[in-house]
N, C-alpha and C positions, 0 to 999 in steps of 0.2 A: 504494500500500500504506500502510495506517495501522498503526502498531505501538505497543503499550502494554506496559509491564512487567506481568508476572503479579502479580496481587494475591491473596495467599494468604487474605485475608479475604473474597474474593468467593465466596460459597456457590454461586452459579449455575455458575460455572466449575468449582468443585470437584465439583459434582454431575456435570457433563459428564465431567470427568476420571475420576471414579470408574467411569464406564461405558466408558472406553477400556481395551481388553484389556491394554495395556502397564502400566496403573496400577491395575487392579482388585485385584491381589494385594498392593499396597502399603498400609500404614497411612497415614492422612491426614498424619501428621507427616512421613513419608518423601516423600510427594507434595509437601507444602509445601516441604520442604528441597530436593528436586530442582528444583522450579519457581522457586527463588530466582534461577536463571540463565536462566529461560525468559521468553519474551515471547509475547504474543498478537498475531497479525497478521491484518488484514482485507484481503482482496484483492477488487477489483471484477472483473467479467467482462472478459476480455481481458488481464488483467495476468499477466506472467510471474513465476512463483515461483522456479523453478529452471531454469537453462539448461544443456543438454547440453554437456559438455566443460569446464565451469567447476569450480573447486574451492571447497569451503567445509566447515565443520565443524558443520553444522546437521542435525538430524533433525526431521522434521515429523509432527504428528499432526492429522489432519483432525477438526474439531469439527462443522462443517456446510459444505455447498456441494457443488459439482461441479467436479472438476479433470480436465483432459485430459492424457494422457501421450503424448508422441510421441518417436520415436527416428528420427534421420536424416530428419526432416520428415514421417514417416508416423505417423499416430495408431495407437497400439497398445493403448489402454485408457483407462479412466476410473476415478477414485477418487471415491466418493460416500457411503461409509459412515462413521459415527462411529468414529473410531479408526484409519481407514486410515493407514498409515505410509508415508512416503517419505523418501528421503535416507539410509536406513540403510546402504546398500552403501558409500557413501563413508566413513561412520563406521567401518565394519568394516575396510576395507582401504586407506583413504586415497586411493582412485582418484578421478578426476574424475567428475562427474555423468554418468550413462549415459543420461539422458533429459531432455527439457524438460517442465516441468509448467506448465500455464496454467489459470487460473481461467476456467471457462465460465459460472459464476454467482457472485454474491457468496459468498465463502467465508471461513471463519474457521479458522485453524490455530494450534496451539500449537507453537512452535519451541523446541528445546532445544539449546544449545551443548554439544557433547560434552566440552569442556574444563571446563565448569562442574561436571560430576559429580565431577571431581577435587577440587573445593573442599569437598565434603561430608566430614563426619567419617568415619573408617575404617569403622565398622559400617554406616552409612547408605550410604556409597559402594559397598561390596562388595555389599550387598543390592540396591541400585538397579541396579548394573551387571548383576548376575545376572538380575534380572527383565527388564531391557531386552534383553539378549542372547538370552534365551529368546524374547521377542517377535520379535526380528529373525530368529531361526532359524525360527520358525513361519511368518513372512511369506515367507522365502526358500524354505521347503519347498513352500508353496502355489504360489509362482511357478515353481519348478522342475517341479512336477507339470504345471502348465499348459503350460510350454515343452516338456516331454517329449511331451505329448499332441499339441501342434501339430507337432512334429518328426515324430512317427509319422504323422500325417495327411498332411503334406507328402511324406513318403517314399512313402506309398501312392499319392498322386497322381502323383508323379514316375515311379514304376514303371508305373503305368497309362499315362501318356503315352509312355513308352519302348516299350511293347508294341504 
């Protein structure tokens, strides 16, 4: 993994961030402030980004690449869209990581330390937290709907097998 501090003067990165749903509602000055504690990480294929069961206080936003998500050694999905978020559950409830995330292609992510948001001025901090938690809620709702659909499908299959 190669890590560099976020450069708020880098217009290319700001353009990418402007297209990330978590940031598109924020004015540039708020993005630049929030990103003062962010870093940009480049992962090569095969590198582990997050390990299931470990603790950290980072939330990640995919800029480009493909990431594999596995739970208990079983692949459960992929992240490959600009702005895909991971690491938010640990930020919300302080729990250990629920999945392992591995880069399957060269990938670029922006990582934000949740304690860094606390260093922003009060107005920026509250606004940024509100936007981030809304994004987290949207991500969780999508994942919950998908889990409900899968549970329903598995329940039907179990009932079919029992009969």
